[in-house]
C-alpha positions in Angstrom: 143.7 0.5 101.7 145.1 -3.0 99.8 142.8 -3.8 96.7 142.7 -7.0 94.6 141.9 -5.7 91.9 143.3 -8.5 89.3 146.5 -10.4 90.3 148.3 -8.4 92.0 148.0 -7.0 95.5 148.1 -2.8 95.5 147.8 -0.9 98.0 145.6 2.6 97.1 144.1 5.6 98.6 142.2 8.7 97.2 144.7 10.3 95.8 144.1 14.0 94.4 142.7 15.8 91.2 145.6 17.9 89.7 147.2 17.4 87.9 145.3 15.4 85.4 146.9 12.1 83.8 149.5 9.9 86.1 151.6 11.9 88.5 154.5 9.9 90.1 155.9 10.7 93.6 158.5 7.4 94.2 156.2 4.3 94.1 152.9 6.2 94.4 151.0 7.0 91.2 148.3 9.2 91.1 145.5 9.4 88.1 142.9 12.1 87.6 140.9 11.5 84.8 137.5 13.9 84.0 134.6 11.7 83.1 131.3 12.5 81.6 129.1 13.7 84.8 126.8 10.4 85.7 129.1 8.0 84.4 131.6 5.9 86.2 135.3 5.2 85.7 137.4 2.2 86.7 141.1 2.3 86.8 142.9 -0.8 84.8 146.5 -1.3 85.0 148.6 -3.9 83.3 152.0 -5.3 83.4 154.0 -4.1 80.5 153.0 -6.0 77.6 151.0 -8.1 79.5 147.7 -9.2 77.9 145.8 -9.5 81.3 145.1 -6.9 83.7 147.2 -6.6 86.9 144.8 -4.6 88.9 141.3 -2.8 88.6 139.5 -0.5 90.7 136.6 2.0 90.6 138.1 5.8 90.8 136.0 8.0 93.5 135.2 11.4 92.7 134.3 14.3 94.8 131.7 17.1 94.8 134.2 20.0 95.1 136.1 19.1 91.8 133.2 18.4 89.6 134.0 15.7 87.3 137.3 14.4 87.9 137.9 11.2 88.8 141.2 10.2 91.0 143.2 7.5 92.8 146.6 6.6 94.3 148.1 3.4 93.9 151.2 1.8 95.2 153.6 0.6 92.7 156.7 -1.0 92.9 157.7 0.1 90.0 155.8 2.2 88.6 157.4 2.5 84.9 156.9 -1.2 84.7 152.9 -0.7 84.0 150.8 0.5 81.7 147.2 1.7 82.5 144.0 2.3 81.0 140.0 3.8 81.9 136.7 2.1 81.5 134.6 4.7 81.2 130.9 4.1 79.8 131.5 0.9 79.3 134.6 1.3 77.1 138.2 1.2 77.3 139.8 4.1 76.8 143.4 5.6 76.9 144.4 8.8 79.2 143.9 11.4 77.0 146.8 13.0 79.3 148.7 10.3 78.5 152.7 11.2 78.6 153.5 8.0 76.6 151.9 5.0 74.8 152.4 1.2 73.8 151.1 -0.1 71.1 152.2 2.2 68.0 155.7 1.8 68.8 156.0 0.6 64.6 154.8 3.1 62.2 151.7 2.7 60.0 151.2 -1.3 60.6 150.4 -3.3 58.0 146.5 -4.3 57.2 146.3 -8.1 58.3 149.0 -8.0 60.6 147.8 -7.8 64.4 147.7 -4.4 65.8 148.3 -3.7 69.7 145.8 -2.2 72.0 146.6 1.3 72.9 147.6 1.6 76.2 149.0 4.5 78.6 152.6 3.7 79.4 153.1 5.4 83.3 156.3 7.8 83.0 159.0 8.3 85.7 161.1 11.3 85.1 164.8 10.8 85.5 166.4 12.6 82.6 169.4 14.7 83.1 169.3 17.6 81.4 172.7 18.3 82.1 174.1 21.9 81.2 171.6 22.7 78.4 169.2 25.7 78.6 166.9 27.7 77.1 168.9 29.5 74.0 166.7 32.4 73.8 167.4 33.8 70.8 166.5 37.2 69.8 163.8 37.5 66.9 166.5 39.4 64.3 168.9 36.5 64.8 166.8 33.4 64.1 167.3 31.3 60.9 164.4 28.7 60.9 163.9 25.5 59.2 161.2 23.7 59.1 161.3 19.4 58.8 159.1 16.5 59.4 161.1 14.0 61.9 160.4 11.0 59.7 160.9 12.2 56.4 164.1 14.2 57.6 166.5 10.9 57.3 164.0 8.0 56.7 166.0 7.6 53.1 168.8 5.0 52.6 170.9 8.1 51.7 170.1 9.7 54.9 173.7 8.3 56.4 172.7 7.9 60.1 172.1 4.9 62.0 168.4 5.5 63.4 166.4 6.4 60.0 163.1 8.3 60.4 163.4 8.9 64.5 164.2 11.9 67.0 168.1 10.3 67.2 167.9 10.7 63.4 167.6 14.4 63.7 170.0 14.9 66.6 172.7 12.8 64.0 171.9 15.4 61.6 173.0 18.2 64.4 176.4 19.1 62.5 174.4 19.4 59.3 172.6 22.0 60.5 175.1 24.0 62.2 177.3 23.8 58.8 174.4 25.0 57.5 174.0 28.0 59.4 170.5 26.9 61.3 169.3 27.9 64.8 166.1 27.2 64.6 164.0 24.3 64.0 160.4 23.5 63.4 159.1 20.2 64.4 155.9 19.4 62.4 153.8 17.2 64.6 155.6 14.9 67.0 152.9 14.1 69.6 151.1 10.9 69.6 148.6 10.6 66.2 146.9 8.1 64.5 148.7 7.7 60.9 146.1 5.1 59.9 143.4 6.6 57.8 141.6 6.4 54.7 144.7 7.8 53.3 148.0 7.5 55.1 148.3 10.9 57.6 152.1 11.3 56.9 151.9 15.2 58.6 149.6 14.1 61.5 147.3 16.8 61.4 144.3 15.2 63.2 143.1 13.5 66.2 145.8 12.8 68.6 147.3 12.4 72.2 148.7 15.9 72.7 151.1 14.9 75.7 153.0 11.9 74.5 155.8 11.9 71.8 155.4 9.5 68.9 156.8 6.1 69.8 157.3 5.4 66.2 159.8 8.5 65.7 162.0 6.8 68.1 164.5 4.5 68.2 164.0 3.5 71.6 162.2 5.4 74.3 160.3 8.4 72.8 159.9 10.1 76.2 164.2 10.4 76.7 165.0 10.6 73.3 162.3 13.5 72.1 164.2 15.1 75.3 167.7 14.0 74.3 167.1 15.6 71.1 166.3 18.9 72.5 169.6 18.7 75.2 172.1 18.6 72.0 170.2 21.3 70.1 170.1 23.7 73.1 174.0 22.6 73.7 174.1 23.6 69.8 172.6 26.8 70.7 169.7 25.7 68.6 165.8 26.4 69.6 163.0 23.6 68.6 159.4 25.1 68.3 156.6 22.5 67.5 153.8 22.7 65.4 150.5 21.5 67.1 147.3 21.2 65.4 144.1 21.3 68.5 141.0 19.9 66.4 137.7 22.4 66.7 136.0 21.3 69.7 139.5 20.8 72.3 139.2 21.7 75.4 140.5 24.5 76.5 142.2 23.2 79.4 143.4 20.4 77.8 145.3 22.7 75.2 146.8 25.0 77.9 147.9 21.8 79.7 149.2 20.5 76.8 151.3 23.4 75.9 152.8 24.0 79.3 153.5 20.0 79.5 156.0 20.4 77.1 157.8 23.9 78.0 157.9 22.4 81.3 159.0 18.7 80.7 160.7 19.1 77.1 162.2 22.8 77.1 160.6 23.2 73.9 161.3 26.6 72.9 157.8 27.3 71.3 154.7 26.7 69.3 153.0 26.9 66.2 149.1 26.8 67.1 146.3 27.4 64.9 144.5 30.5 66.7 140.8 29.9 65.6 140.9 27.0 67.9 143.0 28.1 70.5 142.4 31.9 71.9 145.2 34.3 71.5 144.2 35.9 75.1 145.0 32.2 76.4 148.7 31.9 74.8 149.7 35.7 75.7 148.0 35.8 79.2 149.1 32.2 80.7 152.2 32.8 82.8 154.2 29.2 81.2 153.2 29.8 78.0 153.7 33.3 77.3 157.2 33.1 77.9 157.9 31.1 75.0 157.8 31.4 71.3 154.2 31.3 69.6 153.7 31.4 65.8 150.7 31.8 64.4 148.6 33.2 61.8 147.9 36.7 62.5 147.8 38.8 66.0 145.1 41.0 67.1 147.2 44.3 68.1 144.6 46.1 69.6 144.1 43.0 72.3 147.7 42.5 72.9 148.0 46.2 74.0 145.0 45.5 75.8 146.4 42.6 77.9 149.9 44.2 77.8 151.4 41.2 76.0 153.1 42.9 73.4 156.3 40.9 73.3 158.3 40.9 69.8 160.7 38.4 71.0 157.7 35.7 71.5 155.2 36.7 69.1 155.3 35.8 65.4 153.3 36.1 62.5 153.4 33.1 60.3 153.4 35.3 57.0 151.7 33.4 53.9 151.4 36.7 52.1 155.4 36.9 51.7 155.3 34.0 50.1 152.9 34.1 47.5 154.2 38.0 46.8 157.8 36.6 46.6 156.7 34.0 44.6 154.7 36.2 41.6 157.8 38.5 41.6 160.4 35.7 41.1 158.6 34.6 38.0 158.0 37.6 36.5 154.6 38.7 37.3 153.0 42.4 36.4 152.6 44.5 39.0 154.9 43.2 41.5 157.3 45.7 42.5 155.7 47.8 44.7 154.0 45.2 46.3 157.4 42.8 47.2 159.2 46.2 48.3 156.5 46.1 51.2 156.9 42.7 52.0 160.5 43.1 52.1 160.8 45.7 54.7 158.0 44.4 56.6 158.8 43.8 60.3 156.1 44.6 62.6 157.3 46.4 66.0 155.1 44.6 68.5 155.5 40.6 67.1 158.0 39.5 64.9 157.3 38.1 61.0 158.5 34.8 59.8 159.2 34.9 56.3 159.0 31.9 53.5 158.9 31.0 50.1 158.0 27.4 50.5 156.3 25.3 53.4 155.0 21.9 53.6 151.6 22.5 52.3 152.6 23.4 48.3 155.6 23.0 45.9 159.3 22.6 47.5 161.4 25.7 46.2 163.2 23.0 43.4 159.2 22.2 42.3 158.6 25.8 42.1 160.4 26.6 39.6 160.2 23.2 38.0 156.2 22.7 37.8 153.8 25.0 36.3 151.0 23.2 37.8 150.3 20.4 40.5 150.9 16.9 39.9 149.0 15.3 42.9 147.3 11.9 40.7 149.1 9.8 43.3 147.4 10.7 46.4 144.2 9.4 45.1 141.8 11.9 44.6 141.9 12.4 41.1 144.4 15.4 41.5 141.7 17.7 43.0 143.4 18.2 45.9 145.9 20.7 46.9 146.4 24.8 46.1 145.4 25.6 42.5 147.4 28.9 43.1 151.0 28.2 43.2 152.6 31.0 41.1 155.1 29.0 39.8 157.0 28.7 36.6 158.7 25.7 35.2 161.4 27.6 33.2 159.8 26.4 29.9 159.4 22.7 30.5 157.1 20.6 32.6 159.1 18.3 35.4 162.4 16.8 35.0 164.6 17.3 31.8 168.3 17.2 30.7 168.0 20.4 29.0 171.1 22.7 30.1 169.4 26.2 29.2 166.5 25.0 31.7 168.8 23.8 34.3 170.4 26.7 34.2 167.6 29.0 34.5 166.3 26.9 37.1 169.1 27.0 39.7 169.1 30.7 38.8 165.4 30.9 39.6 166.5 29.1 43.5 169.1 31.5 43.9 167.0 34.3 43.7 164.4 33.0 45.3 166.9 32.2 48.1 168.3 36.2 48.4 164.7 37.4 48.3 164.1 35.7 51.5 167.6 35.6 53.4 168.0 39.5 52.5 164.7 40.1 53.4 163.6 41.5 57.2 161.8 39.4 59.5 162.5 35.9 60.6 163.3 33.7 57.5 162.0 30.1 57.4 163.6 27.3 55.2 161.8 24.3 54.4 163.8 21.2 55.1 165.7 20.0 51.2 165.2 23.3 49.6 169.1 23.8 50.5 169.9 20.8 48.0 167.1 20.9 45.3 164.7 18.3 47.2 161.5 17.5 44.8 158.4 16.2 45.8 157.5 15.3 41.5 155.2 18.2 41.4 153.2 17.0 44.3 151.6 20.1 46.2 150.0 18.2 49.1 151.9 15.3 49.7 149.9 14.8 53.0 149.7 11.0 52.7 152.9 10.1 51.2 155.3 7.9 53.4 157.9 7.3 50.6 160.3 8.9 48.1 158.2 11.7 47.6 158.2 12.8 51.2 161.4 11.2 52.5 164.5 13.4 51.4 167.0 12.1 49.4 170.8 13.1 50.5 172.4 11.6 47.5 173.5 15.2 46.2 174.3 15.8 42.4 176.6 18.0 41.6 173.9 21.3 41.0 172.4 20.5 44.8 175.7 20.8 46.2 176.0 23.8 44.3 172.8 25.0 45.9 173.6 23.9 49.6 176.4 26.0 49.0 175.1 28.8 47.8 172.3 28.8 50.6 175.0 28.3 53.0 177.0 31.4 52.1 173.8 33.3 51.6 173.0 32.6 55.3 176.5 33.6 56.3 175.8 36.6 54.7 172.9 37.9 56.6 174.3 37.0 59.1 177.2 38.9 58.9 175.4 42.1 58.2 172.8 42.8 60.8 171.2 45.5 58.4 169.3 42.7 56.8 167.5 41.8 60.2 166.7 45.1 62.0 165.3 44.8 65.3 163.0 47.7 64.8 160.8 48.5 61.3 162.2 50.4 58.7 160.8 53.8 58.9 162.2 55.1 55.0 163.6 58.2 56.3 166.9 59.7 56.9 166.0 60.0 61.2 170.3 60.1 61.5 171.2 62.9 59.2 173.8 60.7 57.1 172.4 61.5 53.8 170.3 58.6 53.3 167.5 56.9 54.8 167.8 53.1 56.4 165.6 51.7 53.8 164.7 53.5 50.0 163.6 52.1 47.0 165.1 52.5 43.3 164.4 51.7 39.8 167.0 51.4 37.3 167.4 55.0 37.9 168.7 55.9 41.2 166.2 57.3 44.2 163.5 57.0 40.9 161.3 54.0 41.8 159.5 52.3 38.8 156.1 51.0 40.2 154.5 50.9 36.9 152.7 47.5 36.0 154.8 46.7 34.1 157.8 47.4 35.7 160.0 44.3 36.9 163.1 46.3 38.1 163.8 47.0 41.8 166.2 48.5 43.9 166.6 48.9 47.6 169.6 50.7 49.3 170.0 49.8 53.5 171.7 52.1 55.3 174.6 50.7 57.6 174.4 52.7 60.0 171.0 52.0 61.1 172.0 48.6 62.1 172.1 47.1 65.7 175.4 48.0 65.4 177.2 49.8 62.6 177.5 48.1 59.2 178.7 48.5 55.7 175.7 49.8 53.4 173.9 47.5 51.3 172.2 48.1 47.5 170.3 45.2 45.7 169.5 45.2 42.6 166.6 42.8 41.2 166.2 42.0 37.7 163.1 40.3 37.3 162.9 41.3 33.7 163.8 38.7 31.0 166.2 40.8 29.4 169.8 42.8 31.0 169.2 45.8 32.4 171.6 48.6 33.4 171.2 49.8 37.2 172.5 53.0 37.9 173.7 52.7 41.6 172.8 55.6 44.4 175.6 57.3 45.9 176.9 55.0 49.2 177.3 57.6 52.1 180.7 59.5 52.6 184.0 57.5 52.4 182.6 54.4 50.8 182.5 52.6 47.7 180.2 50.1 46.2 181.5 46.2 45.7 179.4 43.7 44.2 178.9 40.4 46.7 176.6 38.3 45.0 175.4 37.8 41.8 172.9 35.1 41.4 173.1 34.8 37.4 176.4 33.3 38.2 176.0 32.1 41.7 179.6 33.7 42.8 180.1 35.4 45.7 182.9 38.0 45.2 185.6 39.2 47.9 184.7 42.5 49.4 186.7 44.4 48.8 188.2 42.2 45.5 191.4 41.3 46.0 194.2 43.5 43.9 195.4 40.3 41.7 191.8 39.0 41.1 190.4 39.5 37.5 187.0 41.1 37.2 184.4 41.3 34.5 183.9 44.8 35.5 185.3 47.1 32.7 185.7 50.3 34.2 185.9 51.8 37.9 182.8 53.9 36.7 180.8 50.6 36.1 182.0 49.4 39.3 181.1 52.4 41.5 178.1 54.1 39.3 176.7 51.5 37.6 176.3 47.8 36.9 174.9 45.6 33.9 172.6 43.0 35.7 171.5 39.7 33.4 168.0 38.8 32.8 166.1 37.3 36.2 169.0 37.9 38.2 170.3 39.9 41.5 172.7 41.6 42.5 173.9 42.6 46.0 176.2 45.4 46.2 178.6 46.0 49.4 179.2 49.9 50.3 182.6 49.6 51.8 
């Protein structure tokens, strides 16, 4: 039937209840929304950008589908319209809205007119071309966590569209150069950043089905899809961080994750499991096919449901962060604890290891500050964790003292070596690879400024960090024994003379787990790799004096060669070129023992 509800005659029909939201087929737009029992719902349609409505009509419902109200409307050009619902006398956007108008500009200042938030009608015409889901194996992933706005908003970013999805896409060659093959995006759905403090991170109330309009240079829907497409063409997976507030409808959460997989080809999600039950994640036929990250997994539940899949499920491992930091800063009693963290690689799900993440110090701040400095947050420095496990290397904050700066660079190299040589899946925080700082702020949730925007103007020392991290990632990829698929047993199951992994002290085959020890040796047997690899021996000296490490015998026919030394930041040619001069004085030192500098790590290759 034809109805005049505003200024335009539109043909309507009863429509259908599922899926919820607005679904477009040709020129017909179907609207479906859940309404509290006993209340009416009116559909209001606007011409894009117009103040007055073009059409309105009460939406019918059927007892058969509970509290869903639905209506189909014929529109000549559906994408030229926006809509809202009037429920209980209040005009509201669609909670299942796929795009919104009214928030195209980030954090509208007070005093400026703020447009009414309306839901856009979206038609899907995007061409995915030849892009496909990369489906990377867990053992091959190098993850990288970033904030879409902060990644390229700084004037130094060198991109045309700063602070946007397109800006991230423009940095694709950089990610490839670094060696990244999986990016984790902090919230990119339509959240409200205008709160008592700016909600920069994006956790809180949101419209979960729509990409954030102010993160786009143009159309957010196509721009977000283009980001995913280009990453996939480069073999890079895209995961989203989605935070559901307590009380969020379970079916909305399920529909949301399905929507991002089906319509945006998202490769996975980090979800707060205390709100969305794990059973809903692992039993859904669509969601269970992508990577799922959460703080913990109930292994018994997984076995009961038959949902075990170590290439899909992953644990966000904060324990590695805390223990690696404590070992890095030479705390007592950390040798055995770190060795356990180093080898952890669960059989039924993957382990995401990291030393820094958004909620805490950056890597540079971890070695530059003993305490947090959150005064600029406006909460009297009472916010943010007190447990940073950091060490400022002698001076709090920025300094020009060369000895302190050298110590900090050494500690940063140590941290990346710990992370990138450990089993499990490493995750880097964007900017750590070139010394990004937040000036000691460990809870920069409310900063949309130079505190959180990455500064791409690299100093010489920052460029050195980048080169070291890039080469460490390449070294990890070169040696499959550093990123095995199965957990290490610490037994010689192949009868080759050494276990898959063994733990040592300064003396070979004698681990020193005493409370005062800061020395650790880890031997990885190359023949236990996914394919046969070199043996790897890692000597960790977290003591403040030099230590001589006796090297265990490599397997028959192999010799030890130093490959990486964090004290100098040098990567050695393995085996060494004949004409190259080395600091090693004798063959005995080269093959049997090695002097490791204070608070340094040396990685050897047995070849």
